[in-house]
N, C-alpha and C positions, 0 to 999 in steps of 0.2 A: 205753574202756580196751582196749589191744591184747591179743589172745589170746596166751597163752604159746606160744612156739615151742620152748621147752626144757622138757620134762616131767621131773619128778624123783620118785623113789620110794625110800624107805629101808626095807630089809627088816629083819627081826628079827636076821638074821645080821650086820648092819652093812654091807651092800652098798648104796651109794648109786648107783642107776641113773639116768643122764641120757640121755634120748631126744631126739635132734634131730628136731623134729616140723614139717617143712615138706615133706611128701611131694609136693605139687604142684610143688615146685621141686627135686625130688631132694635134699632136705635141704641145700640150699645155705646158706651162711653170709651173713647180713646184719647190719646194725648192732644190731638187736634181739637176735639170738642172741649177739652179742659181749657185750652188756651183761648178759644173763641168765647166760651162762657165767661172766663175771667175778664176778658176785654169788654164785653158788652155789659156786664154788671157794673164795671167801673164807669162806663159811659152813663148808665142809668142813674148812678148816684149824682151826676152832675147836671143832667138834663131836666130842667124845671117843667118841661112839657110832658114828661112821663109821670102818670099818676099810679100806674100799677104795672107789674111784670107778670105775664102769663107764660107758663111753660107747657108745651104739648108735644106729642110725638107725631112723626110723619106717618100717615096712613091710619089704620084702625086695628092693627095687629098688636102693636106694642107702644106703650108710652116710652119705656126705657127698660131694657133687659139687664141693666147693670154694667159692670166693667167688661170690656172686650177681652175675653180670655185668649182669643187668638192672637192678640197683641201683647197681653201681659204675661203669657205663659213662660216668657223668657226670664221672668223675675223669680229667682230661687231663694235668695237670702233675705233675712230680715232687713238688712240695710237697703237692698234694692227695692224691696216692697215698700219700705217707709217713704222712700223718695217719691214713688208714684202715689201712694195713699195720702201723704201729706199735701201733695200738689192739689188733689181733688178736695181734700179737707179744707184747704184755703178757699176754694171756690164755694163750697157749701157754707162756710162761715160768712163769706161775702153775701151769699144769697139770704142766709138767715138774718143778717143784720142790715139788709138793704132798708133804707129809711122810708120806703113806700110799701104798700101791701103787695104780696106775691101770691099767686094762685097756680096750683098744678092741676091741669085738666087731664085726667087719666082717661084717655080715649082708646087705650089698649093695655095689655098686660104690663104691670110694673112689679118687678121682682128684684131682690138684692139691692144693688146700688140705685136702681130706679126708685125703690121705696125710700132710700136715703135722700135722694134729691127731692122727692115729694114731701118728706118730713120737714125739710128745711123751708118749705113754703108755708105761708100763713094759713092757707086754705087748700084743701084737697077735694076736688069734685070729680066724680067718676061716673062713667056710663055703665049700665047694668051688665053688659057682657064681659067686662074686664075682670082680671084676677090680680090680686096683690099679695105680696109676701116677702118678709125678711128671711130669705132662704139661705143666708150665709152659713148658718150652723150646719147645714147639710153638706157643706163643702169644707168642713174642718176649720173654718175661721169665724170671726165675728164681723159685725159691721165695721168697716174700716175707713169710712170717710167722715165719721162723726155722727152718723145717723142714729146710733143707739143712744148717745147722750142727748141728742135733740128730741128723740121720741119720748124719752123719760121726762123731758121738760113739758111736753105737750099733752100726754095722756096720763091717766091714773097709772101709778107705778105698776100695779098688778096687771093692768091691761097691756102696758108696754112690754113687760117681761113675758107675758103670755105670747105675744107676737114674736118676740125675739127668741125665746127658748124653744117654742114649738117649731119654728122655721116652716110653718105651714103656709100654703097658698089659700087665700080667702076670697070669697065673692064680696062685692061692694057692700051689701047689706050686713054681712058678718063683720066687715071691717068698720062699718059705721057704728055698730053696737059697741065696739071697743073704743070708738072715738077717733079712729085714724081717718076715716072718710067723713067729711062734713056734710056733703050733699050728694045723693045719687040722682043723676040727671036723667030725665026722660029722653028717649031717643029723639023726640021732637023739640027738645029744648035747644035754643040757640045760646050757647054760653056767652057769646059776645054781648048780647043785650042784658044778660044777668049780671055780668061784670060791670058794664056801663052804669047800671042802676045802683050798684054797690059803691061806686067811686064818684058819684055825682057831686060830692062836696069839693071844696077848694083843696088844692094839693097841700097847702100849709096845714090844713086840718088833718088830713090823712097822715102827714109826717109827724105831727105832734102826738097823735095817738100811738103810732108805731114806736116812737122814741121812748114812750113809757115802758114798753116791753124790752126794748134794746138795753135800756139802763138796768133793768132787773137782771138780764143775762150777763151783762158786763160786771155787775156787782158780785155775782156768784161765780166769776171766773170761768165762764163756759168755754172760752177759747182754750184754756189750759186743760180743762177736762176733756175736751174733744181731742187734744193732742195726745193725752194719755190713752184714750181709746184707740187712736190710730197706732200708737206704739205697741199696744197689746195685740192688735190684729197683725201687725208686721211680724211679731215674734211667732204667731201661729202660722203665718204664711209659709215658713220653711219647715213646718211639721210634715211628717209622713202622710198624715190624713189629708192635708190640703194638696200636697204634691200628687197624691194618687187621684184625688178628685179632678185636678186639672188634667192629668194624663188621660183619665177616662174621657173627659170632655173633648180633648184634642185628638184622641185616638193614638197617643204616643206612649211609648214605654219610658219609665223613669230612668 
């Protein structure tokens, strides 16, 4: 039996903490984590004792470094890539439309797909030492799990495009100016107490407010727009630029 790569803990305050637990891989996402995330998000939709979902990375080096290229490097065609990308895209859509508030606690570097996961959360809180960046453009591809579409929903379009097009890694204060980071945490801040204070209202109240946002997204066909983004990334996946970037990362010849 595989060891769990996603740890979960439900506090008495109704905070479901999900810890991405692959520190040896800088908490990179593989198929196992996709399955575990999908399962626990489904559970969170049904459990009335859960008032919020918090996602955090194991340790303090990385929140999530994106997709695990050591596992995904075998994907060469657009068809193969779409199968993987759409699988995680479904997870992000489930996270985005979860009927309770969601918070990404960036306790370490969040790049690539890590930023896509964070973008699907309602709030992003970061500690001062972390770095964030949608670096996919440096790898010859675009955001492939729906993060670009989601980012453009949440930030001013010019700020979202700046993050996507530049593919730069930013410090939390820089990302806060663009609207990506909502709060930069002090090293002494205990995020648990901050979350508990934010969700002290009845669960029904939290759900009612979140539904306003979900209805808006569904009316503007966000799921279809996310799928189109994923298909475009899948097409770029088999490009020479991306294959060379993966080969450089894995140290293999194409």
